[in-house]
TORMILUM-848895 format. One record per residue: residue number from 1; residue in one letter; x, y, z of N, C-alpha, C, O in turn. Coordinates in steps of 0.05 Angstrom, whole numbers. Each point is the difference from the previous one (the first is absolute). Last residue first. Layout:
% TORMILUM-848895
REC     i   aa     n.px     n.py     n.pz    ca.px    ca.py    ca.pz     c.px     c.py     c.pz     o.px     o.py     o.pz
REC   NUM    a        X        Y        Z        X        Y        Z        X        Y        Z        X        Y        Z
...
***
This chain:
% TORMILUM-848895
REC     i   aa     n.px     n.py     n.pz    ca.px    ca.py    ca.pz     c.px     c.py     c.pz     o.px     o.py     o.pz
REC    91    s    -4384    -2029    -1299      -18      -14      -19       14        1      -26      -10      -11      -20
REC    90    g       35       45      116       13      -20      -17      -18      -14      -20        1      -24       -2
REC    89    h      -47       73       85       26        1       -8        7      -23      -19      -11      -22        1
REC    88    p      -86       75       21       15      -25        3       28        4      -11        3       12      -21
REC    87    e      -58       73       58        3      -16      -25       15      -26        9       17        0       19
REC    86    n      -34       76       40      -20      -24        2        3      -17      -26      -13      -21       -1
REC    85    v       66      100       13        6      -15       25      -17      -27       -2        9      -22        6
REC    84    r      -25       88      -72       24      -14       -4        8      -18       22       12      -21       -4
REC    83    q      -87       78       11       -6      -22      -17       26      -17       -6       -2      -25       -3
REC    82    a        9      100       59      -16      -21       14       -5      -24      -19        2      -23        7
REC    81    q       38      102      -42       19      -14       17      -15      -23       14       11      -22        1
REC    80    e      -64       78      -52       18      -15      -18       20      -16       17        4      -23       -6
REC    79    h      -61       81       53      -16      -20      -11       20      -18      -19       -1      -25        2
REC    78    r       37      104       34       -3      -21       19      -16      -23      -10        7      -23        7
REC    77    v        6       93      -67       24      -13        7       -3      -22       21       10      -22       -2
REC    76    r      -85       78      -18        7      -18      -23       26      -16        6        1      -24       -4
REC    75    r      -26       92       66      -18      -23        2        6      -20      -22        2      -23        6
REC    74    r       45      102      -10        8      -15       23      -17      -25        4       10      -22        7
REC    73    r      -36       86      -72       23      -14       -9       12      -18       23        9      -22       -6
REC    72    d      -84       77       25       -8      -24      -17       25      -13      -10       -1      -25       -3
REC    71    r       16      101       56      -12      -20       14       -8      -25      -18        6      -23        8
REC    70    l       30      100      -51       19      -13       18      -12      -24       16       12      -22        1
REC    69    r      -73       75      -52       18      -17      -16       21      -14       15        4      -24       -4
REC    68    r      -59       84       52      -15      -23       -8       17      -20      -18        1      -24        5
REC    67    l       37      109       18       -2      -19       24      -16      -26       -5        7      -22       10
REC    66    r       -8       92      -77       28      -10        3        1      -21       23        9      -22       -4
REC    65    r      -89       67       -8        5      -17      -20       25      -15        0        2      -24       -5
REC    64    v      -22       92       66      -14      -24        7        4      -19      -21        4      -24        6
REC    63    g       36      109      -20       12      -15       20      -15      -26        8       13      -20        7
REC    62    l      -49       79      -72       25      -12      -10       14      -18       22       10      -22       -4
REC    61    p      -92       69       25       -3      -23      -19       25      -12       -9        3      -24       -2
REC    60    d      -39       82       85       25       -4      -12        1      -24      -20       11      -21        6
REC    59    h      -91       58       36       19       17       10       28       -1      -12       14       20       -3
REC    58    a      -85      -77      -21       -8       26       -8       22       18        8        9       17      -15
REC    57    y       -3     -104       44        6        1      -29       -5       28       -9       16       10      -15
REC    56    a      -41      -28      103       32        0       -4        6        3      -28       17       17       -7
REC    55    a     -108      -29       26        9       27        8       29        5       -2        9       21       -8
REC    54    p      -49     -108       -9       -3       18      -24        8       30        8       10       15      -17
REC    53    n       27     -109       63      -16       23        5       -3       20      -24       20       13       -7
REC    52    e       40      -91       19      -27       -8      -11      -22       21        6      -23       -4       -7
REC    51    l      115       14       36        1       -6      -29      -25       -9      -13       -3        0      -24
REC    50    l       11       16      119        0       25      -16        2       -6      -30      -11       15      -16
REC    49    e       16      -85       78      -26        9       -1       -3       26      -18      -19        4      -14
REC    48    g      103      -41       30      -14      -17      -17      -28        8       -2      -12       -3      -22
REC    47    l       67       50       82        7        5      -28      -16      -17      -19      -10       10      -19
REC    46    i        0      -27      110      -12       25       -9        6        6      -28      -17        7      -16
REC    45    e       61      -81       51      -29       -5        0      -16       25      -10      -17       -1      -18
REC    44    y      108        8       34       -4      -11      -24      -29      -11       -5      -10       -3      -23
REC    43    y       37       42      106        5       21      -21       -9      -13      -27      -15       12      -15
REC    42    r       16      -68       91      -23       16        0        2       21      -24      -20        6      -13
REC    41    d       98      -60       29      -24      -16      -10      -26       18       -3      -14       -1      -21
REC    40    v       90       39       59        4       -2      -28      -25      -16      -11      -12        7      -20
REC    39    s       -7       49      107       19      -23       -6        1       -1      -31      -17       12      -13
REC    38    l       -2       82       54      -13      -24       -9       22      -23        0       24        5       -5
REC    37    e      -17       95       12       -5      -11       27      -17      -27       -4      -18       -6       15
REC    36    f       56       74      -80      -29       -8        0       -7      -13       27      -24       -1        6
REC    35    r      114       32      -28      -20       20      -11      -28       -7        6      -16       18        4
REC    34    e       87      -77       25        5       25       11      -22       20      -10      -10       15       17
REC    33    e       12     -105      -50       -6        0       29        2       27       11      -16        6       18
REC    32    i       38      -15     -107      -28       -6        4       -6        3       29      -17       15        8
REC    31    l      106       -9      -32      -14       24       -7      -31       -5        5      -13       18       11
REC    30    s       69      -91       -4        5       18       25      -14       26       -7      -11       12       19
REC    29    e       10      -76      -86      -14       -9       21        1       18       25      -20        3       15
REC    28    k       71       14      -93      -29        5       -3      -15       -6       25      -16       16       11
REC    27    p      119       11       -3      -15      -21      -11      -30        5        1      -10       13       19
REC    26    t       80       70      -26      -12      -20       22      -15      -20      -14      -15        6      -19
REC    25    t       49       66      -32       22      -17        8       -7      -22       20       13      -20        3
REC    24    e      -78       74      -81       10        1       27       21      -21        4        0      -20      -13
REC    23    h      -52       32      -65       20       22        3       11        1       24       20       14        4
REC    22    w      -91      -75      -25       26      -10      -10       21       22        0       24       -6       -4
REC    21    w     -119       19       23       16       -9       24       28       -9       -8       19        1       17
REC    20    s      -98       41      -68       24       13        5       18      -13       20       22       10        5
REC    19    r     -114      -37      -40       13       15      -22       30        8        5       15        3      -19
REC    18    e      -72      -42       87        7      -20      -21       12       13      -24       16      -14      -14
REC    17    f      -47       71       82       23      -13       10        8      -23      -20       24       -5       -4
REC    16    e     -104       53      -13       23       16       -5       25      -15        8       20        0      -15
REC    15    l     -100      -44       37        4        1      -29       24       18       -9       15       -8      -18
REC    14    i      -39        6      109       11      -28       -9        4        0      -30       21       -9       -9
REC    13    a      -62       86       46       28       -2        9       15      -25       -9       24        0       -7
REC    12    k     -119       11       -5       15       16      -18       30        0        5       16       -1      -19
REC    11    d      -71      -45       82        0      -13      -27       13       15      -21       15      -12      -16
REC    10    r      -24       52      100       19      -22        0        1      -15      -26       21       -7      -10
REC     9    d      -86       76       21       29       11       -1       20      -22       -1       19        2      -16
REC     8    t     -113      -37      -15       10       15       22       27       12       -6       13       -7      -20
REC     7    l      -92      -17      -52       24       -8       11        7       17       24       -5       24        0
REC     6    d      -94      -56      -31       20       22       -5       25       -9       12       -1      -17       19
REC     5    a      -68      -58      -53        6       18       24       19       21      -10       16       -6      -18
REC     4    p      -86      -41      -48       28       -1       10        4       19       22       -7       24       -2
REC     3    a      -91      -63      -14       19       18      -13       26       -1       12        2       -4       24
REC     2    d      -69      -81      -25        7       25       16       18       16      -21       13       -9      -18
REC     1    m      -88      -61      -20       28        1        9        6       26       13       -9       21      -10
***
């Protein structure tokens, strides 16, 4: 298995941004596009990769754990909603 890649300055900036973006008055999506010059979709792809990167965890363990919990909670909610939609009605 390959060793974890070192974090780039952008990776570190993304982790820091996730800790502090809610202090801003500008919508998060606008901040992402302005600060990182990325589409929102690409930003979240990179963030998802960071959450699985041991170097990101070593850099900011509390932040990465918090983001993983939020991600996992959203996945659970989506899964539960999908199950309810697929349940037969009126039994």
